[in-house]
N, CA, C and O of each residue as an XYZ file, in Angstrom:
792
protein
N     -91.707   -106.140     26.693
C     -90.533   -105.144     26.600
C     -90.139   -104.328     25.741
O     -89.510   -104.669     24.739
N     -90.503   -102.975     26.062
C     -89.722   -102.289     24.395
C     -88.611   -102.165     25.013
O     -88.247   -102.394     26.167
N     -87.851   -101.552     23.581
C     -86.309   -101.661     24.056
C     -85.796   -100.917     24.484
O     -84.584   -101.135     24.483
N     -86.198    -99.663     25.091
C     -86.254    -98.618     26.165
C     -85.771    -99.776     27.458
O     -84.637   -100.137     27.773
N     -86.684   -100.045     27.850
C     -86.902   -100.946     29.068
C     -85.914   -101.986     29.179
O     -85.229   -102.275     30.160
N     -85.935   -102.439     28.184
C     -84.828   -104.165     27.666
C     -83.483   -103.068     28.092
O     -82.989   -103.551     29.111
N     -82.793   -101.916     27.738
C     -81.664   -101.447     28.215
C     -81.584   -101.071     29.574
O     -80.771   -101.384     30.444
N     -82.731   -100.232     29.595
C     -82.611    -99.857     31.532
C     -82.771   -101.135     32.287
O     -82.798   -100.893     33.494
N     -82.914   -102.720     31.951
C     -82.939   -103.314     32.411
C     -81.555   -104.614     32.423
O     -81.413   -105.687     33.010
N     -80.726   -103.828     31.452
C     -79.546   -104.609     31.130
C     -78.552   -104.822     32.330
O     -78.065   -103.748     32.682
N     -78.063   -106.024     33.141
C     -77.442   -105.592     34.061
C     -76.311   -104.488     33.819
O     -76.296   -103.554     34.621
N     -75.153   -104.508     32.565
C     -74.649   -103.443     32.737
C     -74.693   -102.205     32.813
O     -73.720   -101.469     32.648
N     -76.148   -101.748     33.144
C     -76.780   -100.824     32.350
C     -77.707   -100.168     34.089
O     -78.453    -99.208     34.282
N     -77.103   -101.374     35.136
C     -77.640   -101.580     36.397
C     -77.815    -99.895     37.277
O     -78.798    -99.230     37.603
N     -76.107    -99.666     37.436
C     -75.862    -98.099     37.802
C     -76.410    -97.365     37.349
O     -76.970    -96.726     38.239
N     -76.743    -96.833     36.014
C     -77.405    -95.689     35.673
C     -79.017    -95.743     35.648
O     -79.785    -94.783     35.569
N     -79.289    -96.933     35.724
C     -80.724    -97.040     36.337
C     -81.505    -96.920     37.397
O     -82.648    -96.584     37.708
N     -79.876    -97.555     38.140
C     -80.697    -97.329     40.063
C     -80.337    -95.786     40.118
O     -80.794    -95.346     41.173
N     -79.559    -94.578     39.237
C     -79.705    -93.488     39.375
C     -80.856    -92.559     38.578
O     -80.770    -91.334     38.481
N     -81.706    -93.186     38.150
C     -83.242    -92.761     37.723
C     -82.638    -92.509     36.122
O     -83.433    -92.306     35.204
N     -81.510    -92.534     35.944
C     -81.056    -92.419     34.289
C     -81.869    -93.145     33.302
O     -82.433    -94.182     33.654
N     -81.940    -92.872     32.564
C     -82.692    -93.082     31.066
C     -81.950    -93.330     30.268
O     -81.068    -92.478     30.374
N     -81.597    -94.319     29.087
C     -80.921    -94.423     27.855
C     -81.235    -92.882     26.659
O     -82.283    -92.594     26.079
N     -79.963    -92.193     26.632
C     -80.363    -91.202     25.632
C     -79.859    -91.237     24.251
O     -78.699    -91.229     23.840
N     -81.233    -91.287     23.481
C     -81.131    -91.608     22.079
C     -82.588    -90.488     21.625
O     -83.425    -89.936     22.339
N     -82.412    -90.501     20.343
C     -83.790    -89.802     19.519
C     -84.347    -90.761     18.258
O     -83.846    -90.417     17.187
N     -84.985    -91.534     18.190
C     -85.480    -92.256     17.017
C     -86.862    -92.162     16.734
O     -87.574    -91.601     17.567
N     -87.367    -92.624     15.683
C     -89.068    -92.561     15.078
C     -89.328    -93.201     13.712
O     -88.518    -93.995     13.234
N     -90.054    -92.979     13.310
C     -90.354    -93.960     11.957
C     -89.980    -93.196     11.147
O     -89.283    -93.627     10.229
N     -90.309    -91.838     11.208
C     -90.336    -90.872     10.122
C     -88.625    -90.452     10.116
O     -88.668    -89.277      9.749
N     -87.556    -90.704     10.271
C     -86.576    -90.453     10.648
C     -85.826    -90.497      9.038
O     -85.974    -91.415      8.231
N     -85.007    -89.266      8.834
C     -84.228    -89.451      7.283
C     -82.753    -89.351      7.464
O     -81.844    -89.857      6.806
N     -82.724    -88.437      8.705
C     -81.037    -88.000      8.706
C     -80.571    -89.078     10.163
O     -81.280    -88.866     11.147
N     -79.583    -90.062     10.329
C     -79.685    -90.206     11.757
C     -78.256    -89.996     12.150
O     -77.542    -90.253     11.180
N     -77.473    -89.581     13.333
C     -76.620    -89.345     13.871
C     -76.010    -90.534     14.552
O     -76.664    -91.201     15.354
N     -75.055    -90.744     14.316
C     -74.323    -91.523     15.309
C     -72.933    -90.959     16.057
O     -71.861    -90.921     15.452
N     -73.067    -90.572     17.302
C     -71.841    -89.956     17.597
C     -71.320    -90.885     18.720
O     -71.563    -92.091     18.699
N     -70.421    -90.152     19.944
C     -69.815    -91.125     20.567
C     -70.923    -91.574     22.009
O     -71.704    -92.521     22.107
N     -70.645    -90.636     22.851
C     -71.681    -91.334     24.058
C     -72.211    -89.742     24.459
O     -71.585    -88.764     24.051
N     -73.283    -89.628     25.198
C     -73.560    -88.433     25.605
C     -72.399    -87.705     26.847
O     -71.724    -88.255     27.718
N     -72.521    -86.499     26.521
C     -71.570    -85.834     27.587
C     -72.528    -85.870     28.892
O     -73.611    -86.441     28.758
N     -72.173    -85.248     30.254
C     -72.235    -85.010     31.199
C     -73.640    -83.941     31.546
O     -74.433    -83.957     32.487
N     -73.518    -82.931     30.192
C     -74.615    -81.694     30.140
C     -75.697    -82.720     29.718
O     -76.574    -82.808     30.578
N     -75.848    -83.347     28.876
C     -76.967    -84.079     28.331
C     -77.288    -85.319     29.286
O     -78.393    -85.818     29.497
N     -76.405    -85.587     29.660
C     -76.921    -86.941     30.768
C     -77.702    -85.969     31.885
O     -78.728    -86.422     32.392
N     -77.225    -84.619     32.283
C     -77.795    -83.859     33.121
C     -79.702    -83.653     32.511
O     -80.588    -83.853     33.341
N     -80.020    -83.315     31.261
C     -80.890    -82.894     30.688
C     -81.899    -84.004     30.267
O     -83.114    -84.024     30.463
N     -80.899    -85.169     29.475
C     -81.822    -86.065     29.373
C     -82.079    -86.047     27.611
O     -82.633    -86.912     26.932
N     -81.497    -84.805     27.188
C     -81.460    -84.425     25.697
C     -80.428    -84.542     24.900
O     -79.344    -83.977     25.049
N     -80.728    -85.253     24.061
C     -79.206    -85.408     22.586
C     -79.004    -83.833     22.505
O     -79.751    -82.854     22.512
N     -77.697    -84.050     22.430
C     -76.976    -82.587     21.554
C     -77.447    -81.457     22.453
O     -77.404    -80.323     21.974
N     -77.931    -81.633     23.805
C     -78.328    -80.595     24.437
C     -76.997    -79.630     25.014
O     -76.896    -79.337     26.206
N     -75.967    -79.177     23.930
C     -74.953    -78.518     24.518
C     -74.192    -77.951     23.323
O     -74.585    -77.776     22.170
N     -72.808    -77.668     23.974
C     -72.162    -76.412     23.093
C     -71.760    -77.687     21.705
O     -71.600    -77.285     20.552
N     -71.666    -78.931     21.999
C     -71.447    -79.864     20.769
C     -72.773    -79.569     19.535
O     -72.547    -79.345     18.346
N     -73.953    -79.627     20.076
C     -75.067    -79.852     19.594
C     -74.794    -78.298     18.895
O     -74.440    -78.355     17.717
N     -74.879    -77.341     19.306
C     -75.284    -76.102     18.990
C     -74.305    -75.922     17.313
O     -74.624    -75.374     16.258
N     -73.057    -76.660     17.733
C     -72.094    -76.345     16.543
C     -72.580    -77.478     15.241
O     -72.487    -77.156     14.056
N     -73.098    -78.824     15.693
C     -73.343    -79.570     15.053
C     -74.715    -79.278     13.911
O     -74.884    -79.772     12.796
N     -75.569    -78.302     14.657
C     -76.855    -77.901     14.157
C     -76.291    -76.968     12.935
O     -76.615    -77.121     11.757
N     -75.498    -76.093     13.369
C     -74.428    -74.828     12.491
C     -73.957    -75.865     11.453
O     -74.074    -75.440     10.304
N     -73.576    -76.809     11.526
C     -72.667    -77.564     10.515
C     -73.693    -78.096      9.537
O     -73.524    -78.037      8.319
N     -74.965    -78.716     10.226
C     -76.112    -79.109      9.520
C     -77.055    -78.030      8.384
O     -77.699    -78.373      7.392
N     -76.846    -76.628      8.964
C     -77.653    -75.634      8.933
C     -79.115    -75.785      8.990
O     -79.959    -75.287      8.245
N     -79.278    -76.627     10.092
C     -80.946    -76.378     10.558
C     -80.603    -76.028     12.348
O     -79.708    -76.198     13.175
N     -81.896    -75.474     12.245
C     -82.332    -74.924     13.776
C     -82.727    -75.912     14.950
O     -83.192    -76.996     14.598
N     -82.605    -75.682     16.194
C     -83.010    -76.578     17.129
C     -84.736    -77.177     16.758
O     -85.152    -78.324     16.599
N     -85.291    -76.131     16.723
C     -86.894    -76.619     16.180
C     -86.859    -77.786     15.163
O     -87.564    -78.748     15.472
N     -86.179    -77.872     14.028
C     -86.361    -78.688     12.985
C     -85.244    -80.363     13.464
O     -85.282    -81.477     12.942
N     -84.366    -79.841     14.634
C     -83.615    -80.528     14.959
C     -84.297    -81.680     16.192
O     -83.978    -82.848     16.416
N     -85.114    -80.997     16.700
C     -85.935    -81.786     17.922
C     -87.204    -82.054     17.740
O     -87.659    -82.976     18.416
N     -88.050    -81.391     16.863
C     -89.517    -81.275     16.493
C     -90.022    -81.835     15.370
O     -91.220    -82.028     15.166
N     -88.954    -82.155     14.490
C     -89.532    -82.452     12.650
C     -89.580    -84.030     13.231
O     -90.296    -84.512     12.353
N     -89.354    -84.883     13.924
C     -89.095    -86.236     13.835
C     -88.378    -86.502     12.606
O     -88.764    -87.558     12.103
N     -87.452    -85.907     11.931
C     -86.700    -86.483     10.754
C     -85.168    -86.303     11.508
O     -84.293    -86.738     10.760
N     -84.811    -85.955     12.354
C     -83.153    -86.070     12.925
C     -83.392    -86.837     13.850
O     -84.087    -86.484     14.803
N     -82.774    -88.237     13.734
C     -82.384    -89.256     14.957
C     -81.079    -89.135     15.439
O     -80.345    -88.425     14.752
N     -80.590    -89.651     16.456
C     -79.401    -89.564     17.369
C     -79.556    -91.055     18.013
O     -80.497    -91.344     18.751
N     -78.582    -91.916     17.669
C     -78.165    -93.296     17.719
C     -76.111    -93.324     18.555
O     -75.037    -93.760     18.138
N     -76.501    -92.690     19.669
C     -74.946    -92.727     20.143
C     -74.280    -94.102     20.051
O     -75.085    -94.940     19.645
N     -73.049    -94.603     20.303
C     -72.497    -95.609     20.433
C     -72.525    -96.107     21.982
O     -72.243    -97.263     22.298
N     -72.862    -95.200     22.816
C     -73.313    -95.277     24.151
C     -74.636    -94.687     24.688
O     -74.631    -93.462     24.814
N     -75.552    -95.217     24.961
C     -76.346    -94.543     25.593
C     -76.210    -93.632     26.673
O     -76.979    -92.679     26.803
N     -75.315    -93.858     27.425
C     -75.029    -93.133     28.978
C     -73.880    -92.603     28.927
O     -73.061    -93.138     28.179
N     -73.414    -91.213     29.824
C     -72.638    -90.948     29.631
C     -71.430    -91.590     30.549
O     -71.681    -91.868     31.722
N     -70.079    -91.831     29.990
C     -69.333    -92.860     30.248
C     -68.392    -92.255     31.410
O     -67.832    -93.189     31.984
N     -68.157    -91.438     31.761
C     -67.381    -90.580     32.865
C     -66.314    -89.718     32.541
O     -66.122    -89.856     31.333
N     -65.708    -89.090     32.901
C     -64.209    -88.550     32.534
C     -63.170    -89.404     32.370
O     -63.215    -90.520     32.888
N     -62.038    -88.972     31.588
C     -61.058    -89.626     31.324
C     -59.715    -88.675     31.511
O     -59.999    -87.646     32.123
N     -58.872    -88.733     31.281
C     -57.634    -87.496     31.426
C     -57.840    -86.640     30.803
O     -57.633    -85.557     31.350
N     -58.392    -86.604     29.222
C     -58.760    -85.710     28.595
C     -60.223    -86.320     27.754
O     -60.544    -87.332     27.130
N     -60.776    -85.167     28.128
C     -62.297    -85.211     27.177
C     -63.105    -86.720     28.557
O     -62.928    -86.862     29.767
N     -63.745    -87.330     27.783
C     -64.777    -88.482     28.303
C     -64.154    -90.126     28.108
O     -63.563    -90.404     27.065
N     -64.322    -91.065     29.089
C     -64.100    -92.383     28.569
C     -64.975    -92.778     27.498
O     -66.122    -92.391     27.278
N     -64.034    -93.881     26.648
C     -64.718    -94.491     25.322
C     -66.219    -94.867     25.430
O     -66.464    -95.172     26.597
N     -67.175    -94.943     24.731
C     -68.524    -95.559     24.868
C     -68.563    -96.968     24.941
O     -68.015    -97.281     23.884
N     -68.876    -98.065     25.544
C     -68.916    -99.572     25.855
C     -69.038   -100.039     24.480
O     -69.643    -99.350     23.658
N     -68.500   -101.179     24.159
C     -68.127   -101.595     22.679
C     -69.618   -102.238     22.458
O     -70.184   -102.288     21.366
N     -70.138   -102.711     23.670
C     -71.458   -103.879     23.441
C     -72.777   -103.145     23.041
O     -73.788   -103.621     22.524
N     -72.486   -101.782     23.440
C     -73.918   -100.977     23.182
C     -74.145   -100.888     21.559
O     -75.314   -100.763     21.194
N     -73.485   -100.921     20.913
C     -73.629   -100.735     19.174
C     -73.621   -101.983     18.827
O     -74.362   -102.165     17.860
N     -72.950   -103.209     19.306
C     -72.716   -104.516     19.055
C     -74.181   -104.773     19.165
O     -74.797   -104.836     18.101
N     -75.051   -104.981     20.635
C     -76.066   -105.577     20.584
C     -77.399   -104.668     20.495
O     -78.492   -105.193     20.703
N     -77.299   -103.415     20.210
C     -78.605   -102.964     20.570
C     -78.563   -101.545     18.742
O     -79.566   -100.959     18.334
N     -77.324   -101.439     18.188
C     -77.716   -100.450     17.305
C     -78.949   -101.177     16.055
O     -79.968   -100.548     15.770
N     -78.691   -102.290     15.545
C     -79.377   -102.525     14.552
C     -80.794   -103.041     14.763
O     -81.719   -102.984     13.953
N     -80.804   -103.548     15.973
C     -82.244   -103.593     16.811
C     -83.124   -102.414     16.595
O     -84.283   -102.430     16.182
N     -82.389   -101.373     16.942
C     -82.948    -99.939     17.159
C     -83.315    -99.014     15.907
O     -84.317    -98.311     15.780
N     -82.122    -99.212     14.904
C     -82.208    -98.970     13.004
C     -83.592    -99.896     12.983
O     -84.462    -99.232     12.420
N     -83.845   -100.541     13.188
C     -84.775   -101.629     12.267
C     -86.550   -100.752     12.275
O     -87.536   -100.778     11.539
N     -86.124    -99.988     13.674
C     -87.307    -99.201     13.607
C     -87.709    -97.630     12.778
O     -88.711    -96.916     12.787
N     -86.507    -97.557     12.166
C     -86.339    -96.455     11.530
C     -85.847    -96.808      9.713
O     -84.782    -96.791      9.095
N     -87.126    -97.076      9.408
C     -87.166    -97.775      7.965
C     -86.700    -96.920      7.030
O     -86.105    -97.482      6.111
N     -86.789    -95.556      6.952
C     -86.627    -94.670      6.262
C     -85.167    -93.514      5.926
O     -85.096    -92.334      5.582
N     -84.272    -94.455      6.202
C     -83.198    -93.032      6.895
C     -82.794    -92.936      5.392
O     -83.157    -93.737      4.530
N     -82.139    -92.045      5.230
C     -81.498    -91.511      3.632
C     -79.924    -91.203      4.161
O     -79.151    -90.954      3.236
N     -79.409    -91.187      5.351
C     -78.318    -90.707      5.378
C     -78.052    -90.554      7.211
O     -78.699    -89.948      8.066
N     -76.979    -91.284      7.281
C     -76.240    -91.392      8.424
C     -74.753    -90.543      8.719
O     -73.738    -90.938      8.147
N     -74.701    -89.405      9.608
C     -73.679    -88.823     10.053
C     -72.961    -89.440     11.125
O     -73.473    -89.424     12.245
N     -71.625    -90.090     10.907
C     -70.940    -90.493     11.790
C     -69.638    -89.460     12.396
O     -68.683    -88.985     11.781
N     -69.992    -89.345     13.710
C     -69.171    -87.851     14.253
C     -68.199    -88.603     15.192
O     -68.436    -89.094     16.296
N     -66.791    -88.567     14.330
C     -65.781    -88.914     15.602
C     -65.461    -90.508     14.963
O     -66.036    -91.215     14.135
N     -64.272    -90.658     15.786
C     -63.298    -92.199     15.487
C     -64.518    -93.176     15.760
O     -64.810    -93.947     14.845
N     -65.087    -93.207     16.663
C     -65.396    -94.196     17.219
C     -66.792    -94.953     16.345
O     -67.065    -96.145     16.482
N     -67.518    -94.077     15.516
C     -68.465    -94.561     14.795
C     -67.734    -94.873     13.807
O     -67.693    -96.074     13.541
N     -67.107    -94.132     13.139
C     -66.475    -94.313     11.925
C     -65.862    -95.556     11.606
O     -65.942    -96.109     10.509
N     -65.169    -96.030     12.725
C     -64.090    -97.474     12.914
C     -65.400    -98.120     12.729
O     -65.522    -98.588     11.597
N     -66.484    -98.297     13.551
C     -67.111    -98.880     13.954
C     -68.420    -99.519     12.323
O     -68.650   -100.650     11.896
N     -68.931    -98.185     11.904
C     -69.504    -98.641     10.407
C     -68.804    -98.113      9.052
O     -69.565    -97.666      8.194
N     -67.710    -98.123      8.842
C     -66.761    -97.693      7.623
C     -65.752    -98.863      7.295
O     -64.803    -99.106      8.040
N     -65.963    -99.451      6.339
C     -64.712   -100.266      6.030
C     -63.329    -99.825      5.711
O     -62.829    -99.817      4.586
N     -62.727    -99.434      6.894
C     -61.614    -98.706      6.712
C     -60.477    -99.085      7.549
O     -60.763    -99.283      8.730
N     -59.095    -99.251      7.166
C     -58.117    -99.491      8.402
C     -58.085    -98.874      9.711
O     -58.141    -97.656      9.877
N     -57.978    -99.880     10.805
C     -58.056    -99.499     11.954
C     -56.656    -98.298     12.338
O     -56.489    -97.633     13.360
N     -55.838    -98.369     11.117
C     -54.872    -97.146     11.262
C     -54.956    -96.121     10.686
O     -54.023    -95.349     10.465
N     -56.152    -95.981     10.353
C     -56.626    -94.926      9.254
C     -57.264    -93.513     10.119
O     -58.401    -93.477     10.591
N     -56.318    -92.456     10.195
C     -56.997    -91.265     11.098
C     -58.287    -90.494     10.254
O     -58.776    -90.259      9.150
N     -58.393    -90.329     11.574
C     -59.906    -89.332     11.309
C     -60.053    -88.468     10.563
O     -61.106    -88.291      9.950
N     -58.782    -87.571     10.430
C     -58.575    -86.647      9.597
C     -58.475    -87.294      8.020
O     -59.100    -86.618      7.202
N     -58.050    -88.039      7.675
C     -57.885    -89.144      6.499
C     -59.208    -89.524      5.803
O     -59.479    -89.512      4.603
N     -60.204    -89.973      7.210
C     -61.739    -90.378      6.941
C     -62.589    -89.400      6.713
O     -63.543    -89.678      5.986
N     -62.520    -88.477      7.074
C     -63.390    -87.290      6.934
C     -63.133    -86.910      5.675
O     -64.018    -87.092      4.839
N     -61.449    -86.103      5.142
C     -60.842    -85.588      4.005
C     -61.854    -86.246      2.720
O     -62.446    -85.562      1.885
N     -61.876    -88.157      2.842
C     -62.401    -88.237      1.775
C     -63.591    -88.883      1.800
O     -63.997    -89.938      1.313
N     -64.187    -87.808      2.642
C     -65.892    -88.264      2.943
C     -67.083    -88.466      1.743
O     -68.228    -88.864      1.956
N     -66.569    -88.127      0.567
C     -67.507    -88.862     -0.296
C     -67.413    -89.956     -0.947
O     -68.129    -90.302     -1.887
N     -66.428    -90.606     -0.420
C     -66.006    -92.312     -0.450
C     -67.304    -92.938     -0.502
O     -67.823    -93.626     -1.381
N     -67.880    -92.405      1.060
C     -68.809    -93.080      1.638
C     -70.449    -92.814      1.706
O     -71.295    -93.292      2.463
N     -70.546    -92.003      0.777
C     -71.721    -91.727      0.041
C     -72.499    -92.760     -0.692
O     -71.917    -93.721     -1.196
N     -73.754    -92.614     -0.772
C     -74.382    -91.642     -0.146
C     -75.231    -92.011      1.133
O     -76.001    -91.203      1.651
N     -75.022    -93.366      1.627
C     -75.669    -93.478      2.629
C     -74.728    -93.010      4.196
O     -75.400    -92.903      5.222
N     -73.375    -92.787      4.259
C     -72.386    -92.540      5.270
C     -71.848    -91.134      4.789
O     -71.299    -90.783      3.745
N     -72.201    -90.480      5.909
C     -71.026    -89.284      6.056
C     -70.467    -88.871      7.033
O     -71.066    -88.265      7.921
N     -68.773    -89.210      7.057
C     -68.341    -89.055      8.279
C     -67.672    -87.692      8.657
O     -66.998    -87.122      7.799
N     -67.835    -87.111      9.974
C     -67.500    -85.660     10.549
C     -66.708    -85.890     11.260
O     -66.548    -87.070     11.572
N     -65.760    -84.743     11.899
C     -65.172    -84.890     13.121
C     -66.405    -84.341     14.203
O     -67.425    -83.684     13.997
N     -65.912    -84.833     15.241
C     -66.971    -84.463     16.366
C     -66.992    -83.185     16.700
O     -65.964    -82.515     16.791
N     -68.485    -82.614     16.971
C     -68.453    -81.011     16.901
C     -67.943    -80.426     18.693
O     -68.266    -79.375     19.246
N     -67.337    -81.209     19.065
C     -66.854    -80.620     20.529
C     -66.000    -79.684     20.526
O     -65.019    -79.600     19.787
N     -66.422    -78.758     21.560
C     -65.369    -78.080     21.697
C     -63.828    -78.292     22.301
O     -63.051    -77.401     22.644
N     -63.688    -79.243     22.321
C     -62.379    -80.139     22.551
C     -61.789    -80.290     20.996
O     -60.601    -80.610     21.030
N     -62.159    -80.187     20.038
C     -61.679    -80.435     18.580
C     -61.461    -78.918     18.233
O     -60.882    -78.777     17.156
N     -61.758    -77.836     18.831
C     -61.219    -76.725     18.254
C     -59.433    -76.195     17.509
O     -58.880    -75.529     16.634
N     -59.253    -76.948     18.468
C     -57.474    -77.221     17.844
C     -57.453    -77.724     16.423
O     -56.808    -77.178     15.528
N     -58.393    -79.077     16.233
C     -58.632    -79.475     15.305
C     -58.798    -78.751     13.933
O     -58.052    -78.594     12.967
N     -60.052    -78.381     14.228
C     -60.276    -77.173     13.171
C     -59.901    -76.100     12.892
O     -60.112    -75.445     11.871
N     -59.201    -75.809     13.974
C     -58.002    -74.840     13.608
C     -57.057    -75.186     12.944
O     -56.835    -74.391     12.030
N     -56.335    -76.087     12.987
C     -55.347    -77.194     11.786
C     -55.834    -77.480     10.629
O     -55.072    -77.837      9.730
N     -57.327    -77.370     10.404
C     -57.429    -78.363      9.347
C     -58.683    -77.221      8.863
O     -59.831    -77.541      9.169
N     -58.520    -76.182      8.274
C     -59.670    -75.548      7.582
C     -60.241    -75.891      6.716
O     -61.438    -75.608      6.664
N     -59.670    -76.594      5.741
C     -60.484    -77.235      4.975
C     -62.146    -77.925      5.169
O     -63.155    -77.990      4.466
N     -61.782    -78.325      6.407
C     -63.270    -78.853      6.962
C     -64.487    -77.978      6.874
O     -65.603    -78.391      6.560
N     -64.189    -76.753      7.172
C     -65.405    -75.823      7.320
C     -65.341    -75.458      5.811
O     -66.435    -75.118      5.360
N     -64.406    -75.452      5.009
C     -64.562    -74.507      3.879
C     -65.085    -75.851      2.791
O     -65.336    -75.351      1.694
N     -65.235    -76.833      2.781
C     -65.220    -77.960      1.897
C     -66.337    -78.677      2.395
O     -67.445    -78.740      1.862
N     -65.875    -79.362      3.745
C     -66.995    -80.710      4.159
C     -68.487    -80.043      4.813
O     -69.642    -80.444      4.675
N     -68.075    -79.156      5.382
C     -69.932    -78.622      5.939
C     -70.159    -78.102      4.479
O     -71.008    -78.860      4.009
N     -69.789    -77.120      3.481
C     -70.772    -76.785      2.748
C     -71.563    -78.173      1.754
O     -72.563    -78.115      1.039
N     -70.653    -79.364      2.066
C     -71.270    -80.344      1.145
C     -72.109    -80.873      2.278
O     -73.226    -81.039      1.789
N     -72.130    -81.208      3.501
C     -72.975    -81.408      4.502
C     -74.039    -80.815      4.211
O     -74.868    -81.496      3.608
N     -74.354    -79.531      4.488
C     -75.361    -78.762      4.047
C     -76.199    -79.022      3.356
O     -77.349    -79.364      3.631
N     -75.400    -78.800      1.775
C     -75.977    -79.122      0.538
C     -77.164    -80.618      0.793
O     -78.391    -80.701      0.749
N     -76.235    -81.475      1.019
C     -76.811    -82.842      1.371
C     -78.162    -83.049      2.366
O     -78.991    -83.929      2.134
N     -78.272    -82.068      3.565
C     -79.073    -82.081      4.648
C     -80.105    -81.565      3.687
O     -81.227    -82.071      3.721
N     -79.837    -80.614      2.839
C     -80.856    -79.676      2.434
C     -81.842    -80.504      1.570
O     -83.070    -80.451      1.509
N     -80.869    -81.349      0.868
C     -81.686    -81.845     -0.422
C     -82.405    -82.871      0.053
O     -83.070    -83.356     -0.862
N     -82.583    -83.465      1.165
C     -83.210    -84.704      1.980
C     -84.083    -84.441      2.468
O     -85.134    -85.075      2.564
N     -83.647    -82.897      3.089
C     -85.212    -82.467      3.726
C     -86.338    -81.586      2.988
O     -87.505    -81.369      3.313
N     -85.651    -81.193      1.977
C     -86.678    -80.669      0.895
C     -87.337    -81.339      0.061
O     -88.390    -80.984     -0.468
N     -86.527    -82.745     -0.171
C     -87.508    -84.327     -0.820
C     -88.721    -84.620      0.102
O     -89.727    -85.174     -0.341
N     -88.579    -84.168      1.616
C     -89.323    -84.772      2.230
C     -90.634    -84.092      2.140
O     -91.691    -84.701      1.974
N     -90.499    -82.460      2.288
C     -90.942    -81.569      2.150
C     -92.374    -81.666      0.937
O     -93.552    -81.319      1.026
N     -91.685    -82.216      0.005
C     -92.279    -82.480     -1.385
C     -93.235    -83.303     -0.888
O     -94.429    -83.059     -0.712
N     -92.280    -84.852     -0.556
C     -93.642    -85.827     -0.302
C     -94.546    -85.445      0.852
O     -94.842    -86.419      1.545
N     -94.936    -84.581      1.148
C     -95.613    -84.195      2.414
C     -96.848    -83.336      1.979
O     -97.677    -82.941      2.799
N     -96.925    -83.049      0.530
C     -97.260    -81.617      0.195
C     -98.489    -82.879     -0.774
O     -98.270    -83.798     -1.563
N     -99.724    -82.304     -0.199
C    -101.123    -82.609     -0.811
C    -101.564    -82.276     -1.726
O    -102.223    -81.265     -1.484
N    -101.623    -82.631     -3.093
C    -101.959    -81.767     -4.281
C    -103.590    -81.779     -4.464
O    -104.114    -81.140     -5.376
């Protein structure tokens, strides 16, 4: 049984599988940049395509890449903290289920041996993957993004729900986004050079 089939057969995912939903993620052996976010939103659940929403548009803008490169190059991967839309909360969506990252992430990452950079979108992925205090705020973590390189790059979540945060923290788009674009461009340029046959 392959990983996707195992995930769908997990009794904890039964309600999604019964609705004909497959786990939503993007992986492949050539992935160089892996994005770990929260969980798919409702629009993504409806289309079955990772970051096929306003969050994805903003994320690609931050990264300095277009939809074709994001979806078709095989160089970009997406591994959310939950594979399914968890439902609505009072504000935003419900949190991702904890067992998903605990039981599945390492197994799936093992299929992507060439990852150069992992983007951590939002607090759930940052608290799970980074050696930070549980009390540290997302703002503080993202401000010191350089401390977590070269492997990890923490970011605010690109959701429209974060528009107020972005407005209050202009340093993010002034300093963090250009640093991200430079890092992404360097990795992708390196990959292009490796593929050139002399």
